[in-house]
C-alpha positions as CSV (number, residue, x, y, z in Angstrom):
1,M,10.1,8.0,30.6
2,Q,8.8,10.3,28.0
3,L,7.2,8.9,24.8
4,T,8.3,10.3,21.5
5,S,5.8,12.5,19.7
6,Y,5.6,9.7,17.1
7,T,4.2,7.2,19.7
8,D,2.1,9.9,21.3
9,Y,0.5,10.8,18.0
10,S,0.0,7.1,17.1
11,L,-2.0,6.6,20.2
12,R,-4.0,9.8,19.6
13,V,-4.8,8.6,16.0
14,L,-6.1,5.3,17.4
15,I,-8.1,7.1,20.1
16,Y,-9.7,9.3,17.5
17,V,-10.4,6.5,15.0
18,G,-11.7,4.3,17.8
19,S,-14.1,7.0,19.0
20,L,-15.9,7.0,15.6
21,P,-19.3,5.4,15.3
22,E,-19.4,1.8,14.2
23,G,-18.2,1.7,10.5
24,G,-17.1,5.3,10.6
25,R,-14.1,6.5,8.7
26,T,-12.0,9.7,8.9
27,S,-9.2,11.4,7.1
28,I,-5.7,12.5,8.0
29,K,-6.8,16.1,7.5
30,E,-9.6,15.7,10.1
31,I,-7.3,14.1,12.7
32,A,-4.7,16.8,12.1
33,S,-7.4,19.5,12.6
34,V,-8.7,18.0,15.8
35,Y,-5.2,17.7,17.4
36,Q,-3.7,20.7,15.6
37,L,-0.9,18.6,14.2
38,S,0.9,18.6,10.9
39,S,-0.8,16.5,8.2
40,N,2.5,15.5,6.8
41,H,3.7,14.1,10.1
42,L,0.4,12.3,10.6
43,Q,0.6,10.8,7.1
44,K,3.8,9.0,8.1
45,I,2.2,7.8,11.3
46,V,-1.0,6.6,9.6
47,H,1.1,4.7,7.0
48,E,3.0,2.9,9.8
49,L,-0.2,2.2,11.8
50,G,-1.7,0.7,8.6
51,R,1.5,-1.3,7.9
52,K,1.2,-2.8,11.3
53,K,-2.5,-3.5,10.8
54,Y,-3.7,-1.2,13.6
55,I,-5.8,0.7,11.1
56,E,-7.0,0.2,7.6
57,T,-6.9,2.9,4.9
58,I,-9.5,2.7,2.2
59,R,-9.0,4.7,-1.0
60,G,-11.7,6.2,-3.1
61,R,-14.7,8.4,-2.7
62,N,-16.1,6.6,0.4
63,G,-12.7,5.8,1.7
64,G,-10.9,6.9,4.8
65,I,-9.2,5.6,7.9
66,Q,-10.8,3.0,10.2
67,L,-9.6,0.6,12.9
68,G,-8.0,-2.5,11.5
69,T,-9.0,-4.7,14.4
70,N,-11.2,-4.5,17.5
71,P,-10.0,-2.0,20.2
72,E,-9.7,-4.9,22.6
73,N,-6.9,-6.4,20.4
74,I,-4.8,-3.2,20.5
75,N,-2.5,-3.5,23.5
76,V,-1.0,-0.2,24.6
77,G,2.2,-1.8,25.8
78,T,2.7,-3.7,22.6
79,L,2.2,-0.6,20.6
80,V,4.7,1.4,22.7
81,R,7.3,-1.4,22.3
82,E,6.8,-1.3,18.5
83,F,7.2,2.4,18.2
84,E,9.7,3.3,20.9
85,D,13.4,2.7,21.2
86,M,13.3,1.3,24.7
87,A,17.0,2.0,25.4
88,L,16.7,4.5,28.2
89,V,20.4,5.2,28.3
90,D,23.3,4.6,25.9
91,C,24.6,1.6,27.8
92,F,21.4,-0.3,26.9
93,N,22.9,-0.6,23.4
94,E,25.4,-3.5,23.2
95,N,27.8,-1.5,21.1
96,Q,28.2,1.3,23.7
97,L,31.2,1.0,25.9
98,C,31.3,2.6,29.4
99,A,34.2,2.5,31.8
100,I,32.0,1.4,34.7
101,S,29.9,-1.2,32.8
102,P,31.4,-4.2,34.6
103,V,30.4,-3.0,38.0
104,C,27.6,-0.5,37.2
105,R,24.2,-1.1,38.9
106,L,22.3,1.7,37.2
107,K,21.6,-0.4,34.1
108,S,19.7,-3.1,36.1
109,V,17.8,-0.5,38.0
110,L,16.7,1.3,34.8
111,H,15.8,-2.1,33.3
112,K,13.5,-2.8,36.2
113,A,11.9,0.6,36.0
114,N,11.4,0.2,32.3
115,D,9.9,-3.3,32.8
116,A,7.5,-1.9,35.4
117,F,6.5,1.0,33.1
118,L,5.7,-1.5,30.3
119,Q,3.9,-3.9,32.7
120,V,1.4,-1.1,33.5
121,L,0.9,-0.3,29.8
122,D,0.4,-4.0,29.1
123,A,-2.6,-4.0,31.3
124,Y,-4.5,-1.6,29.0
125,T,-6.0,-1.9,25.5
126,L,-7.4,0.8,23.2
127,A,-10.8,-0.3,24.5
128,D,-9.8,0.8,28.0
129,L,-8.8,4.2,26.6
130,L,-12.2,4.4,24.9
131,V,-14.4,3.7,27.9
132,N,-15.5,7.4,27.7
133,K,-16.0,7.2,23.9
134,D,-19.1,9.5,23.9
135,D,-17.3,12.2,25.9
136,L,-14.3,11.9,23.5
137,A,-16.5,12.1,20.5
138,S,-18.2,15.3,21.9
139,I,-14.8,16.9,22.4
140,F,-13.6,15.9,18.9
141,R,-16.8,17.3,17.3
142,A,-16.4,20.6,19.2
143,Q,-12.8,20.8,18.0
144,L,-13.8,20.3,14.4
145,K,-16.3,23.2,14.6
146,T,-13.6,25.7,15.7
């Protein structure tokens, strides 16, 4: 299964913000620069992450983006479920009719595969992705200098 760029970038935003020093804040412009992404696209993602309380956005001179909760509380599987349409094929949608639906076994096989994928993601939190926080921060700093 391939994640959409929206989910991929959401995870990248959280990794970047989570790698900041305690109490540190960043901007969409800075995140866009590090990952070489569109600020406009990231703005939509940051808005949604804020709406879902993964991050906080603070306005004003000393404002910026920071985590909205502890990294241990941000489950990767939960985030993927919130941001992805988990219908791997059209027949996952109830309104889709297929001639072989009454006897097709593919749907159940794909459901099992999808469940296994999510089960692995459920075992990880943002904290697990930040175990190498110092290394990440070094790479991010180097990216900002270029």
